[in-house]
C-alpha positions in Angstrom: 67.9 96.8 40.9 65.1 99.7 40.3 66.3 103.6 39.9 63.6 106.4 40.8 61.2 102.9 40.8 62.1 102.1 37.7 63.8 98.5 36.9 67.3 99.0 35.3 68.2 96.5 33.0 71.0 98.9 31.5 74.7 97.8 33.2 75.9 100.7 32.0 72.7 103.2 33.5 74.8 106.5 34.5 73.1 107.9 38.0 73.1 110.7 40.3 72.9 111.6 43.7 69.8 112.3 43.9 68.8 109.3 42.5 66.9 106.7 44.7 68.5 103.5 43.7 67.4 100.4 45.7 68.1 96.4 45.2 66.1 93.8 46.4 64.0 96.7 48.2 66.9 98.2 50.5 67.9 101.8 49.3 71.2 102.2 48.2 73.5 104.7 50.0 76.8 106.0 48.0 80.2 105.6 49.3 81.5 108.4 50.7 84.4 109.4 48.8 87.7 109.9 50.0 90.3 113.3 49.6 93.8 112.2 50.9 97.5 114.7 50.7 100.9 113.0 50.2 104.6 114.5 50.6 105.9 112.8 47.8 109.6 111.6 47.4 111.5 111.4 44.6 111.7 108.2 42.5 108.1 107.4 42.7 105.8 108.1 39.7 102.3 109.5 40.0 100.5 106.5 38.4 98.4 104.0 40.0 100.5 101.5 39.0 104.4 100.8 39.1 106.1 101.5 35.5 109.7 102.4 35.3 109.7 103.8 38.9 107.5 102.6 41.6 104.0 103.9 42.4 103.6 106.3 44.9 100.5 104.6 45.7 102.7 102.1 46.9 102.6 104.2 50.1 98.9 104.1 50.8 97.8 101.3 53.3 94.2 101.8 52.9 91.5 99.4 51.1 90.0 100.2 47.7 93.4 101.9 46.4 92.9 101.4 43.1 89.6 103.0 43.1 91.5 106.6 43.8 93.6 108.7 41.5 96.0 111.6 41.4 94.6 115.5 40.8 98.0 116.8 39.5 100.7 115.2 38.5 104.7 116.1 39.7 107.5 113.7 38.1 109.5 111.6 39.1 111.9 113.6 40.6 109.9 116.6 42.2 109.1 116.2 45.6 106.2 117.5 47.7 102.3 118.0 47.8 100.2 115.9 45.9 96.4 115.5 46.3 94.7 111.7 46.2 90.8 111.5 45.3 88.2 109.3 44.3 86.1 112.2 43.2 86.2 112.9 39.9 84.2 116.3 39.7 86.3 117.4 42.4 89.5 116.8 41.0 88.2 118.5 37.8 87.6 121.3 39.2 90.9 121.7 40.8 92.7 121.1 37.4 90.9 122.7 35.3 92.9 126.4 34.0 89.9 128.3 33.8 89.0 127.8 37.5 93.0 129.2 38.3 93.9 127.2 41.2 97.1 128.4 42.4 99.9 126.4 42.4 103.1 127.0 44.3 106.4 125.8 44.0 110.0 125.8 45.8 112.3 125.7 42.9 116.3 125.3 43.2 118.2 127.0 40.1 121.3 125.6 38.4 122.3 129.1 37.1 122.6 131.8 39.8 120.6 134.6 39.6 122.2 138.0 39.5 120.9 140.7 40.9 120.4 143.1 37.5 117.9 140.0 36.5 115.9 139.8 39.1 113.9 142.9 38.3 113.3 141.9 34.8 112.5 138.0 35.5 109.7 139.1 37.9 108.3 140.8 35.1 108.8 138.1 32.6 107.2 135.1 34.6 104.5 138.0 35.5 103.3 138.8 31.7 103.5 134.9 30.8 106.6 132.8 29.0 106.3 131.5 25.6 107.6 127.4 25.9 109.2 125.9 23.9 107.0 124.6 20.5 103.7 126.9 21.6 102.3 129.8 20.7 100.6 130.7 23.4 102.3 132.3 26.8 101.4 130.8 30.1 99.2 132.3 32.3 100.3 135.0 34.5 103.0 133.8 36.9 104.4 135.1 40.4 108.0 134.9 40.9 109.2 135.1 44.6 113.3 135.4 44.8 114.5 134.3 47.8 118.1 133.7 47.4 120.3 133.7 43.6 119.8 129.8 43.4 116.2 129.7 45.6 112.9 130.8 44.1 109.4 130.5 44.7 107.0 130.1 42.0 103.3 130.3 41.8 101.2 129.5 38.6 97.8 128.9 37.6 98.0 126.0 34.9 99.2 122.5 35.2 100.9 122.4 31.2 103.5 119.5 30.4 106.7 120.6 32.5 105.8 123.6 32.8 108.1 125.1 35.4 111.2 123.1 34.5 110.3 124.8 30.2 109.3 127.8 31.9 113.4 128.4 33.2 114.5 126.8 30.4 113.1 129.2 28.3 114.9 132.5 29.8 118.0 130.5 30.3 118.5 128.4 33.2 117.3 124.6 34.5 115.7 123.4 37.4 118.1 121.8 39.9 115.5 120.8 42.3 111.7 121.1 42.3 109.2 120.9 45.4 105.3 121.5 45.7 104.5 123.5 48.5 100.7 124.1 48.5 97.9 123.7 46.1 95.1 126.6 46.5 95.0 127.1 50.2 96.3 123.3 51.3 100.1 123.5 52.4 102.3 119.9 52.9 102.5 120.0 56.0 103.5 115.7 56.8 106.4 114.7 56.8 108.0 113.4 53.1 106.8 109.7 52.7 103.9 110.4 54.9 99.9 110.8 54.1 96.7 112.3 55.6 92.8 112.7 54.5 92.0 116.0 53.9 90.0 118.0 56.5 86.4 118.9 55.5 87.3 122.4 55.5 90.4 121.7 52.8 88.0 119.7 50.4 85.4 122.6 50.7 87.9 125.1 49.7 88.5 124.4 46.3 84.7 123.7 46.2 84.5 127.4 47.5 87.0 129.1 45.4 85.0 129.7 42.1 
């Protein structure tokens, strides 16, 4: 095998898209990346393999599933949008906090909000919440109150159990959690179903910054 007309003998040699790679005189072409959207049901784990709960990858009936990875995991009891790919650069761009990719959650609350709570709570989330065990406030988040026990929360981070911990920090508890949207991409398939992303959806993340 040769890389840029130089014989390559190191199996760990790193190559890039603009390299010319030949094997036995035939130029090799990179395989196209894959980008998927899934509507995750509750009871499945965001992992490549089965753990205490079955992996959501069991829902994928495509080749080379083991080469895919999940872009931003959801807890086993959380439903909604999961992005899946084999493009590490793309997923890194989405998950980097500095890129401020918005993630929208529909949250069912255990304790009903009173009318007097709402303005203060919206302001708290906009200012940032101090999570238990952390000194740094969360980045500003947008809270939309739909009803006394039903809210929509938009965040741009992905800290460990962040949504649940944010509401715990303000004296409430998340009873149900569903991710509706990442960036401009909405979950638009039935629970347990998946589809490939359209090119415009894939590119929307790259163009966000």
